[in-house]
C-alpha positions in Angstrom: 51.2 -115.8 -202.4 48.8 -118.3 -200.5 48.4 -121.0 -203.3 52.3 -121.3 -203.4 52.2 -121.6 -199.3 49.4 -124.3 -199.4 51.2 -126.4 -202.0 54.0 -126.1 -200.3 52.6 -127.2 -197.2 50.3 -130.1 -199.0 53.6 -131.4 -200.5 55.5 -131.8 -196.8 51.9 -133.1 -195.3 51.7 -135.7 -198.0 55.4 -136.6 -197.9 55.5 -137.2 -194.0 52.0 -137.9 -192.9 50.4 -139.6 -196.2 47.4 -137.5 -195.4 44.4 -137.9 -197.9 44.1 -134.6 -199.9 41.0 -132.8 -198.2 43.4 -133.4 -195.1 46.6 -132.0 -196.2 44.3 -128.8 -197.3 42.6 -128.3 -193.9 46.1 -128.7 -192.3 47.9 -126.4 -195.0 44.8 -123.6 -194.1 44.7 -123.8 -190.6 48.2 -123.5 -190.8 48.4 -120.5 -193.1 45.5 -118.6 -190.4 47.3 -120.0 -186.9 51.1 -118.5 -188.8 48.9 -115.4 -189.6 49.4 -115.7 -193.5 45.4 -115.4 -193.9 44.6 -112.6 -191.3 41.4 -112.2 -189.0 38.3 -111.1 -191.2 40.0 -111.9 -194.8 38.2 -113.6 -197.4 39.1 -116.8 -198.7 39.2 -117.4 -202.3 35.9 -119.2 -203.6 36.4 -123.0 -203.5 36.4 -123.0 -207.3 39.6 -120.6 -207.8 41.3 -122.3 -205.0 40.3 -126.4 -206.8 42.2 -124.4 -210.0 44.7 -122.9 -208.2 45.9 -126.2 -206.5 44.9 -128.5 -208.8 42.6 -130.3 -207.1 38.7 -131.6 -207.6 36.3 -128.9 -205.9 34.7 -131.6 -203.7 37.9 -131.7 -201.8 38.1 -128.0 -201.4 34.7 -128.3 -199.9 35.0 -130.5 -197.5 38.3 -129.0 -196.3 36.6 -125.4 -196.0 33.5 -127.3 -193.9 35.9 -129.0 -191.7 37.3 -125.6 -190.9 33.8 -124.1 -190.5 32.6 -126.6 -188.3 35.9 -126.0 -185.8 35.1 -122.3 -186.1 38.0 -121.1 -187.9 35.9 -119.9 -190.4 32.7 -118.3 -191.1 30.6 -117.9 -194.1 28.6 -114.8 -195.5 25.6 -115.4 -197.7 26.4 -113.3 -201.1 29.8 -112.4 -199.6 32.0 -115.4 -199.2 33.9 -117.0 -196.6 36.3 -115.1 -194.1 38.8 -116.0 -191.5 37.2 -116.0 -188.1 37.8 -113.1 -185.7 38.9 -115.2 -183.0 41.1 -117.5 -184.3 44.5 -117.8 -182.3 47.6 -116.6 -183.5 51.1 -118.4 -182.6 53.5 -115.5 -181.7 56.9 -117.1 -181.0 59.5 -115.4 -179.1 56.8 -112.9 -177.8 56.1 -112.7 -173.5 52.4 -113.9 -173.1 50.3 -110.6 -170.9 48.6 -111.3 -168.2 45.0 -109.6 -167.7 46.7 -107.2 -165.7 49.2 -106.2 -168.7 52.4 -107.3 -167.0 54.7 -109.4 -169.0 55.8 -113.0 -168.1 57.6 -115.7 -169.7 55.6 -119.1 -171.3 57.1 -122.4 -170.3 59.1 -124.0 -173.6 56.8 -126.7 -175.3 57.0 -130.1 -173.3 58.9 -129.0 -170.3 58.3 -131.0 -167.2 57.0 -129.7 -164.2 59.5 -128.9 -161.3 57.8 -132.3 -159.7 58.6 -134.6 -162.9 61.9 -133.3 -163.4 62.7 -134.6 -159.7 61.0 -137.7 -160.5 62.9 -138.1 -163.7 66.1 -137.5 -162.3 66.1 -139.1 -158.8 66.9 -143.1 -158.3 66.4 -143.6 -162.1 65.3 -146.9 -162.7 68.2 -147.1 -165.6 70.8 -147.5 -162.7 69.0 -150.7 -161.7 69.9 -153.6 -164.2 69.7 -157.0 -163.1 73.3 -158.0 -162.2 74.6 -160.4 -159.7 74.4 -158.4 -156.5 71.8 -156.1 -157.1 70.0 -155.3 -154.5 66.5 -155.4 -154.0 66.1 -158.5 -156.7 64.2 -161.5 -155.8 64.8 -164.9 -157.8 61.8 -165.9 -159.4 63.3 -168.4 -161.6 62.1 -171.3 -159.6 58.5 -170.1 -159.4 56.3 -173.3 -160.2 54.9 -171.9 -163.6 52.8 -174.8 -164.3 51.1 -175.0 -161.2 50.4 -171.3 -161.4 48.9 -171.6 -165.0 46.8 -174.4 -164.2 45.3 -172.9 -161.3 44.8 -169.3 -163.5 43.2 -171.2 -166.5 40.7 -172.8 -164.2 39.5 -169.6 -163.0 39.2 -168.1 -166.1 37.3 -171.1 -167.3 34.8 -170.5 -164.1 35.1 -166.8 -164.4 31.5 -165.1 -163.6 31.0 -161.9 -165.5 31.1 -159.8 -162.4 35.0 -161.7 -162.4 35.8 -159.2 -164.8 34.6 -156.0 -163.8 36.0 -153.7 -161.5 35.8 -154.5 -158.0 35.0 -152.0 -154.8 35.4 -154.5 -152.0 38.9 -154.2 -151.3 39.8 -157.1 -153.1 38.9 -160.7 -153.6 37.2 -162.0 -150.5 39.3 -165.3 -150.5 42.4 -163.5 -151.0 42.1 -161.2 -147.9 41.0 -163.9 -145.6 43.8 -165.7 -146.7 46.2 -162.9 -146.0 44.5 -161.7 -142.6 45.1 -165.5 -141.5 48.6 -165.5 -142.4 49.4 -161.8 -141.2 47.7 -162.4 -138.0 50.0 -166.0 -137.4 53.4 -165.1 -138.7 53.5 -161.7 -138.5 51.4 -160.7 -135.1 49.2 -158.4 -137.3 45.9 -157.6 -135.8 43.2 -157.3 -138.1 40.3 -159.0 -139.7 40.1 -159.8 -143.5 37.8 -156.6 -143.9 41.1 -154.5 -143.3 42.7 -155.9 -146.3 43.0 -153.9 -149.1 44.3 -155.8 -152.4 46.6 -153.2 -154.0 49.1 -153.2 -157.4 51.6 -153.4 -155.0 53.8 -151.4 -152.2 54.2 -148.5 -154.6 50.3 -147.9 -154.9 49.8 -148.5 -151.2 52.0 -145.8 -150.5 50.4 -143.9 -153.0 46.9 -144.3 -151.6 47.9 -143.5 -148.0 49.7 -140.5 -149.2 46.5 -139.2 -151.3 43.8 -140.1 -148.2 45.9 -139.1 -145.3 47.9 -136.2 -146.5 47.3 -133.0 -148.1 49.9 -131.6 -150.8 53.2 -129.7 -148.8 52.1 -131.9 -145.6 55.2 -133.5 -144.1 56.1 -136.7 -144.0 59.1 -138.0 -142.0 61.3 -140.5 -144.0 64.6 -142.6 -142.9 67.7 -141.5 -144.1 69.0 -143.1 -145.7 65.6 -144.0 -147.7 64.0 -146.7 -149.9 64.2 -144.8 -153.2 60.5 -145.8 -154.0 58.7 -144.6 -151.1 60.5 -141.0 -151.7 59.3 -141.3 -155.0 55.8 -142.0 -154.3 55.7 -138.8 -151.6 57.2 -136.9 -154.2 54.8 -137.5 -156.7 52.2 -136.6 -154.1 53.4 -133.4 -153.4 54.4 -134.3 -149.7 57.1 -132.5 -148.2 59.9 -135.1 -147.3 61.6 -134.7 -143.9 64.6 -137.1 -143.2 64.9 -138.8 -140.2 68.2 -139.8 -139.3 69.0 -143.9 -138.8 70.9 -145.5 -136.6 71.7 -149.4 -135.4 68.0 -149.6 -134.1 66.0 -147.9 -136.3 64.5 -144.3 -137.0 65.9 -142.0 -134.5 63.9 -138.7 -134.8 65.3 -135.8 -132.6 64.5 -132.5 -130.7 65.3 -131.2 -134.5 62.8 -133.3 -136.1 60.1 -132.3 -133.7 60.1 -128.8 -135.0 58.9 -130.1 -138.2 55.8 -132.3 -137.1 54.8 -134.9 -139.6 51.8 -136.1 -140.8 53.0 -139.4 -141.9 56.0 -141.1 -140.9 57.3 -144.0 -142.8 59.2 -146.9 -141.6 61.1 -150.2 -142.1 61.2 -151.3 -139.0 61.9 -154.8 -139.4 64.7 -154.9 -141.8 65.7 -150.8 -142.7 66.3 -150.6 -146.1 69.1 -150.0 -147.0 71.3 -150.6 -143.6 69.7 -153.4 -142.5 68.8 -152.0 -139.0 66.2 -153.6 -136.7 64.1 -151.0 -134.9 64.5 -152.2 -131.1 61.4 -152.6 -129.1 62.1 -149.6 -126.8 62.4 -147.5 -130.1 59.1 -148.8 -131.4 57.3 -147.7 -128.4 58.8 -144.8 -128.8 58.0 -143.8 -132.5 54.6 -144.4 -131.3 54.5 -142.5 -128.6 55.9 -139.7 -131.1 53.0 -140.4 -133.7 50.3 -139.7 -131.0 52.0 -136.6 -129.8 51.7 -135.5 -133.5 48.7 -137.2 -134.4 50.6 -138.6 -137.1 49.7 -141.7 -139.2 52.5 -144.4 -139.2 53.2 -146.4 -142.4 54.9 -149.5 -141.8 56.5 -151.2 -144.9 57.2 -155.0 -144.1 58.7 -155.6 -147.5 61.0 -158.7 -147.1 59.8 -160.3 -143.4 59.3 -163.8 -145.1 63.2 -164.3 -145.0 64.6 -164.2 -141.2 67.9 -166.2 -141.1 68.9 -166.0 -137.2 66.8 -165.8 -134.6 62.6 -166.2 -133.7 60.7 -164.3 -136.4 60.4 -160.3 -135.5 56.9 -159.0 -135.0 55.2 -156.5 -136.7 55.2 -152.7 -135.4 51.3 -152.5 -136.2 50.8 -155.7 -133.5 51.7 -153.1 -130.9 49.7 -150.0 -131.8 46.6 -149.2 -129.5 45.5 -145.8 -131.2 45.0 -147.8 -134.7 47.3 -145.3 -136.5 49.5 -147.6 -138.1 48.7 -148.7 -141.4 50.7 -151.9 -142.9 51.6 -152.9 -146.0 53.6 -155.8 -148.1 54.2 -157.6 -151.1 53.9 -160.8 -152.6 56.8 -159.6 -155.2 59.7 -161.3 -153.0 58.0 -164.8 -152.8 56.3 -165.0 -156.1 57.2 -162.7 -158.9 57.6 -159.1 -159.5 55.4 -159.0 -162.4 52.6 -160.6 -160.0 51.9 -156.9 -159.0 49.4 -157.8 -155.8 50.4 -156.3 -152.5 48.1 -155.7 -149.5 47.4 -152.8 -147.4 46.2 -153.2 -144.1 44.1 -150.1 -142.5 42.6 -149.0 -139.3 39.1 -150.2 -138.6 38.1 -146.4 -138.8 39.7 -145.6 -142.8 38.0 -149.3 -144.4 35.1 -147.8 -146.2 36.9 -144.4 -147.1 40.2 -146.6 -148.3 38.1 -148.7 -150.5 35.8 -146.2 -151.9 39.1 -144.1 -152.7 40.9 -147.4 -154.6 37.9 -147.7 -156.5 37.9 -144.2 -157.3 41.5 -143.9 -158.4 42.7 -146.7 -159.1 40.0 -148.9 -160.6 41.1 -152.2 -159.4 40.5 -155.4 -161.1 42.7 -158.8 -162.2 39.9 -160.7 -159.8 40.7 -163.8 -161.6 44.3 -163.5 -160.9 43.3 -162.6 -157.0 41.5 -165.9 -157.1 44.3 -168.0 -158.3 46.7 -166.7 -155.6 43.8 -167.4 -153.1 43.9 -170.5 -154.0 47.6 -171.0 -154.4 47.5 -170.1 -150.6 44.8 -172.1 -149.4 46.7 -175.2 -151.0 49.6 -174.4 -149.0 51.9 -174.1 -151.9 52.3 -170.4 -151.1 54.1 -172.1 -147.7 55.8 -174.7 -150.0 57.6 -171.8 -152.1 58.2 -169.4 -149.1 60.1 -172.4 -147.4 62.1 -173.4 -150.4 63.0 -169.8 -150.9 64.0 -169.1 -147.4 66.5 -172.4 -147.8 67.8 -171.1 -151.3 68.4 -167.5 -149.8 70.1 -168.7 -146.5 72.5 -170.9 -148.8 73.2 -167.6 -150.9 73.5 -165.4 -148.0 76.0 -167.7 -145.8 78.0 -168.4 -149.5 78.6 -164.4 -150.1 79.5 -164.2 -146.3 82.1 -166.6 -146.4 83.3 -164.5 -149.8 83.5 -161.3 -148.0 85.5 -162.4 -145.1 88.8 -161.0 -146.6 87.3 -157.8 -146.6 86.6 -157.9 -142.8 89.2 -156.4 -140.5 89.8 -156.5 -136.7 89.2 -153.2 -135.9 86.6 -150.9 -134.8 87.4 -148.5 -137.9 87.7 -151.4 -140.6 84.6 -152.4 -143.4 81.6 -154.3 -141.3 78.5 -156.2 -142.3 74.9 -155.0 -141.0 71.7 -156.4 -142.2 72.4 -159.8 -143.0 69.9 -161.7 -140.1 67.2 -160.7 -142.6 66.3 -160.0 -146.4 67.9 -160.2 -149.4 70.4 -157.8 -149.1 73.5 -157.0 -146.6 75.3 -153.6 -146.4 78.8 -153.8 -146.4 80.0 -150.7 -143.9 82.9 -148.4 -145.3 84.9 -146.1 -143.1 84.2 -142.6 -143.0 85.3 -141.0 -146.1 85.4 -143.9 -148.7 84.4 -142.7 -151.8 81.9 -145.7 -152.1 80.4 -144.2 -155.6 83.8 -144.7 -157.0 84.1 -148.3 -155.4 80.5 -149.3 -156.9 81.8 -147.9 -160.0 85.1 -150.1 -159.9 83.3 -152.8 -159.1 80.5 -152.4 -162.3 84.1 -152.5 -164.4 84.0 -156.3 -163.2 80.5 -156.7 -164.3 78.7 -157.2 -161.0 76.5 -154.6 -159.9 76.6 -153.0 -156.0 74.8 -149.7 -154.9 76.8 -147.2 -153.1 75.1 -146.6 -149.4 75.2 -142.8 -149.7 73.4 -142.9 -153.0 70.4 -143.6 -150.4 70.8 -140.9 -148.0 68.7 -137.9 -148.4 70.5 -135.3 -146.1 73.6 -137.4 -144.4 77.1 -137.1 -145.7 78.6 -139.7 -142.8 77.5 -142.7 -144.3 79.3 -145.2 -146.6 79.1 -148.6 -147.7 77.9 -150.7 -150.4 74.6 -152.8 -150.3 74.9 -156.1 -151.6 72.1 -158.2 -153.2 72.3 -162.0 -153.0 68.5 -162.8 -154.2 69.0 -162.8 -157.7 72.3 -164.4 -157.7 72.7 -168.0 -158.3 75.1 -170.1 -155.8 77.6 -170.2 -158.8 77.5 -166.6 -159.6 78.2 -166.2 -155.9 80.8 -168.8 -155.6 82.7 -167.0 -158.5 81.6 -163.5 -158.5 81.8 -162.7 -154.7 86.1 -163.5 -154.3 86.2 -160.9 -157.3 84.1 -158.3 -155.0 86.2 -158.8 -152.1 89.2 -158.4 -154.0 87.8 -155.0 -155.4 87.0 -153.6 -152.3 90.2 -154.9 -150.8 92.0 -153.5 -153.9 90.6 -149.8 -154.1 
C-alpha cells in the first residue's frame, strides 16, 4: 500500500538526515515514482487523503506535491486530480541499457573510475611517499626564514590594491617575472626576456599547460625511462600516449625504434636526470635538439634542482642552446623555499607567449598576487640568494656525510654497487647489480624505519635497472650520521 511505503521511507529519511517533513514526503513520493510503485499516468491520492493517511498537516503535503509538480514529476488536471507524469524515468536495476539501434550494452556501475582515472589512482601513489629519513624528492624547509616571510606578506597585504585580489591575465606579477628572468639569464644561461615568463603553481601545472596547448589527445610524448612520476601522471591526465626512451649515463638516448613513434613532446631533465642523476652531455643535447627539429616536436626542459651543484661549474640550460624556439623551460621555488609556496615558472618561446598567457588565465584562473609580490621583494632584497647559499652549504654537508656512510657498500669490482647522480641535487642513486630485488631490499630497509625508493619502480618498460634512490634533502645531519650506517648494513646484509 502506498501510504505504508511512504511512512516507511519517511521514517528512514528522518532518522538518517533529519530532513523537514515536507522534504521527507517529497523524497518518499519521488522514490515511489522512480521505483515504479506509482506508475506513469497513475492518479495520486488527494492532498486531504494523504494528509489523513500519513498524519501530516495538509500544508506539508501540498508543499511536497507542489515541489514535485515544479520539477516535472507530477501533472495536475483541473477537475480530475494530480497524476504521475508520463515521462518520469524509472530505475531498472540489473537490466541492460539499449542503444537507439536496439543493441544491448552493459552500463558502467555507479562511481566507477574512467580508465584514465584508474591508471592515475594506481600508479606512483602519493600514499607511498611519506617523509622519513632518505625519502627522495623532499627538501628541508625547516630553516626557511618564516618571520621575514610573514613580514613581507603582511606588508603587501596592507598595501594591496583591489586589482591585486583579482585573477591575473598577464602571466604573473611583473616584478616577479623580471626577477625570475634576471636570475635565469645569469645563473642558468637561459635566453629570455621577462615577457616570456609565465608564473604557475608549480611544475605539475607547467607540464599540464604545455600538454594541453602543444599536443592533442593521443599524441605521443617521449619521456625518460626511468621517469619522474609527476610528469608521467601529468601526461596521463591530459590523454597523451607515453613512449619511454632509454636513459644512459649521458641522458636520454633515442634510437631507431623510438623514431618510428614520432613525438609531439619530449620531456627531459637534462641537468640531473630524475632519478638516475645522469647529466646530459653536450653532444647528446645537440642530438636531442636535432631530433626535435626533425620531428617538429617541442622539448620540455624540467630544471627541477639545478640550484644545487656540488662539484664542477654550474651546468647551462638546454634552452640556452636552442636556436629554433622549440624548448620550453620550467622550474620551481619549492626546492629552495618551501613546497607549500606553490609557485613555479615556465619560460615559453616568444611566438607562444600570448597563447600561453590567455590559456593559463582561461584554464587556471591564476592569482595569489600578494604572495607573488612578497616573493619578488624576497628575491630583489637578496634573501633568496642568501637562503640558497645556506641551503647549498647545508645539503653539501649532508651529501658528504651520506657518501661517507655508504662507503662500506661500494666494492672494487665493476659488477658491484656504484653511486650516480651525487654531483647535484637532493638525492643520489645507489646502483645495484642486475638481478638484485631492489623492491624487496627497499621493504627490508623500511623495517629499519627508513624510506628509500627502488630504482626499478621508476622504470616504465626497462627491466635491467636495479638500485636505490636515496634522498638527503630532508634528513638532518644527526639522522644521516645515525641512520647512514643502518642503511649500509641493510644493503650489505640483504
